C-alpha positions in Angstrom: 54.7 -27.3 37.3 55.0 -24.6 34.8 58.2 -24.7 33.3 59.6 -28.1 34.3 62.0 -29.3 32.1 61.2 -33.1 31.0 63.4 -34.9 28.6 62.5 -35.1 25.1 63.3 -37.6 22.3 66.3 -36.6 20.2 67.1 -37.5 16.9 70.9 -38.2 17.5 72.2 -41.9 17.0 74.1 -42.5 20.2 75.2 -46.3 21.5 72.9 -48.1 23.4 73.6 -48.7 26.9 72.9 -51.8 28.8 71.7 -52.2 32.3 74.5 -52.2 34.1 75.9 -49.1 32.4 72.6 -47.3 33.3 73.1 -48.5 36.8 76.6 -47.1 36.6 75.4 -43.6 35.2 72.6 -43.0 37.8 73.2 -45.0 41.2 75.9 -41.9 42.3 73.0 -39.8 42.5 70.0 -42.0 42.9 71.9 -45.0 45.1 68.6 -46.9 45.4 68.3 -47.8 42.0 68.5 -51.7 41.3 67.6 -53.6 38.3 64.2 -54.4 39.6 63.2 -50.4 39.9 64.2 -50.4 36.1 62.0 -53.3 35.2 59.0 -51.8 37.1 59.5 -48.5 35.5 59.3 -50.4 31.9 56.4 -52.6 33.8 54.8 -49.1 34.3 55.0 -47.6 30.7 57.3 -44.9 32.1 60.3 -46.1 29.9 60.4 -48.5 26.6 64.2 -49.5 26.1 65.0 -51.9 23.0 65.7 -55.4 23.1 68.4 -57.1 21.5 67.3 -60.2 19.4 68.2 -62.7 22.5 66.0 -60.4 24.8 68.5 -58.1 26.5 67.4 -54.6 27.4 68.7 -51.9 25.7 68.7 -48.3 26.8 69.0 -44.9 24.7 70.4 -41.3 25.9 66.6 -40.2 25.6 65.4 -43.3 27.9 68.5 -42.6 30.3 67.1 -39.0 30.5 63.4 -40.0 31.0 64.4 -42.4 33.8 66.6 -39.7 35.9 63.3 -37.7 35.1 61.2 -40.1 36.8 63.5 -40.5 39.8 64.1 -36.8 40.6 60.0 -36.1 40.8 59.8 -38.8 43.5 62.7 -37.7 45.4 62.3 -34.6 45.5 58.7 -33.9 44.9 57.3 -37.5 46.0 55.1 -37.6 43.1 53.2 -40.9 42.6 54.7 -42.6 39.2 50.8 -42.5 37.4 51.3 -38.5 37.8 54.2 -38.7 36.3 53.1 -40.8 33.6 50.6 -38.7 32.3 53.0 -35.6 32.7 55.4 -37.5 30.3 52.8 -39.1 27.8 51.5 -35.4 27.3 55.5 -34.3 26.5 55.5 -37.5 23.9 52.4 -36.0 22.2 54.3 -32.5 21.5 52.8 -30.8 24.6 54.1 -28.8 27.3 52.0 -29.5 30.5 52.3 -28.5 33.8 53.7 -30.8 36.7 50.9 -31.4 39.6 52.3 -30.8 42.5 55.6 -30.1 42.1 55.3 -26.5 43.8 58.2 -26.7 46.4 61.1 -25.4 44.3 62.1 -24.9 40.3 63.2 -28.1 38.3 66.7 -28.0 36.7 67.2 -29.9 33.6 67.2 -33.7 34.7 70.8 -34.2 33.6 72.1 -31.4 36.4 74.2 -33.1 39.2 76.3 -30.9 41.6 79.0 -31.8 43.3 79.7 -30.4 46.8 81.3 -26.7 45.3 78.6 -26.8 43.1 75.8 -27.1 45.6 77.7 -24.4 48.1 77.3 -22.1 44.7 73.9 -22.8 44.4 72.8 -22.8 47.9 75.1 -19.5 48.5 76.1 -21.3 52.1 79.7 -22.0 53.3 81.2 -25.0 53.7 80.9 -24.9 57.3 76.8 -24.9 56.7 77.1 -28.1 54.7 79.2 -30.0 57.3 77.1 -29.1 60.1 74.0 -30.0 58.4 75.7 -33.3 57.6 76.7 -33.8 61.1 73.1 -33.3 62.3 71.9 -35.9 59.9 69.8 -33.1 57.9 71.8 -33.8 54.4 73.1 -37.3 53.6 77.0 -36.6 52.5 77.2 -37.5 48.4 79.7 -37.6 45.6 77.0 -35.5 43.4 73.6 -33.6 45.3 70.4 -32.7 43.4 67.7 -29.9 43.9 66.3 -31.3 47.4 70.0 -30.6 48.8 70.1 -27.2 46.9 66.6 -26.1 48.8 67.5 -27.9 52.1 70.9 -25.9 52.5 69.1 -22.6 51.6 66.6 -23.1 54.2 69.4 -24.1 56.7 71.4 -20.6 55.8 68.0 -18.7 56.4 67.3 -20.3 59.9 71.2 -20.0 60.5 70.4 -16.0 59.8 67.7 -16.4 62.4 70.1 -18.1 64.9 68.8 -21.5 64.3 71.8 -23.7 63.7 71.3 -27.3 62.4 72.5 -29.0 65.8 69.0 -27.4 66.9 67.3 -29.4 64.1 68.3 -32.8 65.3 64.9 -33.7 66.4 63.6 -33.7 63.0 66.0 -36.3 61.8 64.9 -38.4 64.9 61.3 -37.8 63.9 61.9 -38.8 60.1 63.5 -41.7 61.3 60.2 -42.3 63.7 58.0 -41.8 60.8 60.4 -43.9 58.5 59.5 -46.8 60.6 55.7 -46.4 60.6 56.0 -46.6 56.8 58.0 -49.4 56.7 55.5 -51.3 59.3 52.8 -50.4 56.7 54.1 -51.9 53.5 55.6 -54.6 55.4 52.9 -56.9 54.9 52.8 -56.3 50.9 56.5 -56.9 50.7 57.1 -60.1 48.2 60.5 -61.7 46.8 60.1 -60.7 43.2 61.8 -57.8 41.8 58.5 -55.9 40.6 56.8 -56.6 44.3 59.7 -54.9 45.9 59.2 -51.9 43.6 55.7 -51.8 43.9 56.7 -51.4 47.6 58.8 -49.0 47.6 56.7 -46.6 45.2 54.2 -47.2 48.1 56.6 -46.2 50.4 57.2 -42.9 48.9 53.7 -42.4 48.3 53.0 -42.6 52.3 56.1 -40.8 52.9 54.2 -37.9 50.7 51.5 -37.6 52.9 53.3 -37.7 56.0 55.3 -34.5 54.7 51.9 -33.0 54.0 51.0 -33.7 57.5 54.3 -32.6 59.0 54.0 -29.2 57.2 50.1 -28.6 58.5 51.2 -29.3 61.8 54.0 -26.7 62.0 51.8 -24.3 60.7 49.4 -24.6 63.1 51.8 -24.2 66.3 53.6 -21.3 64.8 50.4 -19.5 64.0 49.8 -19.5 67.6 52.7 -17.4 68.1 51.9 -14.7 65.6 48.5 -14.6 66.6 
């Protein structure tokens, strides 16, 4: 997507971080991040941490922002890793490519994380709406929020203006949980105990979620089109 901000290498020499420090910095925003997920991202060529003589991984601040960018693209746009990797490789070569598929909302800088008050300001929504959305299971409570929460809260504000309240949308959460169970069933045969295998299953689950989102959008549009005929 044109205008996407992705991490570029910096020349600053900052202290390198261990896996534990990387997790501490990113898990508040990405609770699903684990050491095995970090190793999988390295295996897939999305990040290349340095190694100590003893073989321990060390991540630079640039590595941290690169990981944040990858996780944001997966979470907010359901992009497959191969698409994200191609985008980052182009940036590494000095180009500024568009990011395929990320058309739902503008992408902030990868370091952006919003507290509750900042989320409300960014979405232009009252605190009561966020509370109602959390109560209805439409937005998960968190210490920090990303672009997906901003987009959802803005949409909920527009729906409320039309008389559609979060409590009216509980069926969306129920349907999402049902669809998640379908994804879980689909990836179950591929589950492996090793960290890399677990990360591959997570990537496959996100890919299936992206396809379900496409079908859901089409079904809703078809249903609405009958109203406006």
